[in-house]
C-alpha positions in Angstrom: -0.4 -0.3 -0.2 0.8 3.0 -1.0 0.4 6.2 1.7 -0.9 9.2 0.2 0.9 12.3 -0.3 -1.7 14.3 2.1 -1.4 12.0 4.8 2.7 11.9 5.0 2.7 15.5 4.8 -0.4 16.5 7.4 1.5 13.9 9.8 5.0 16.3 9.8 2.9 19.6 10.1 1.5 17.9 13.1 4.1 16.5 14.5 6.3 20.2 14.1 3.2 22.4 14.8 3.7 23.0 18.8 7.8 23.4 18.5 6.9 25.7 15.5 4.4 27.7 17.8 6.4 27.6 20.9 9.5 29.3 18.5 6.8 32.2 17.3 5.8 32.6 21.0 9.3 33.1 22.3 10.3 35.0 19.4 7.3 37.7 20.1 8.4 37.4 23.8 12.1 38.6 23.1 10.9 41.6 20.4 8.5 42.5 23.5 11.6 42.5 25.9 12.8 45.2 23.8 10.4 47.4 23.6 9.9 47.8 27.3 11.1 50.8 29.1 12.5 49.4 32.5 12.7 51.9 35.4 16.0 53.3 36.8 18.1 52.8 39.4 16.6 55.8 41.0 13.0 54.8 40.5 13.4 51.4 41.8 14.4 52.6 45.0 12.0 54.7 45.4 9.1 52.2 44.4 10.9 49.8 47.2 10.5 52.9 50.0 6.9 53.4 48.7 6.1 50.0 48.9 8.1 49.3 52.6 6.0 52.2 53.9 3.0 51.0 53.1 3.7 47.9 54.3 4.7 49.1 58.4 1.7 51.3 57.8 -0.7 48.1 57.0 1.3 46.2 59.6 0.7 48.8 62.4 -2.8 49.2 61.8 -3.6 45.4 61.7 -1.7 45.1 64.9 -3.7 47.8 66.4 -7.0 46.2 65.4 -5.9 43.1 66.9 -4.7 44.1 69.6 -8.0 46.2 70.1 -10.2 43.3 69.7 -8.4 40.8 71.8 -8.8 43.1 74.5 -12.7 43.7 73.8 -13.0 39.8 73.5 -11.4 39.5 77.2 -13.2 42.3 78.7 -16.5 40.1 77.8 -15.0 36.8 78.6 -16.1 35.3 75.4 -13.2 32.3 75.7 -12.6 30.9 79.0 
């Protein structure tokens, strides 16, 4: 039996398609990375300081709220 021409070509395409799609994806990612405007060291430092200050403020707020609620539950003697 002779294999049809379409079947062998279709098999090759089906076997190579995932690799072609992956290669195209990686090429597009590389192109996008060249378009990215990366922040400067000064911007990175500033953003880091802002995030650390925000974390500190939220931690103090949550800690204070936890302390108040703990004292309230203690005064109500709900858990003894």
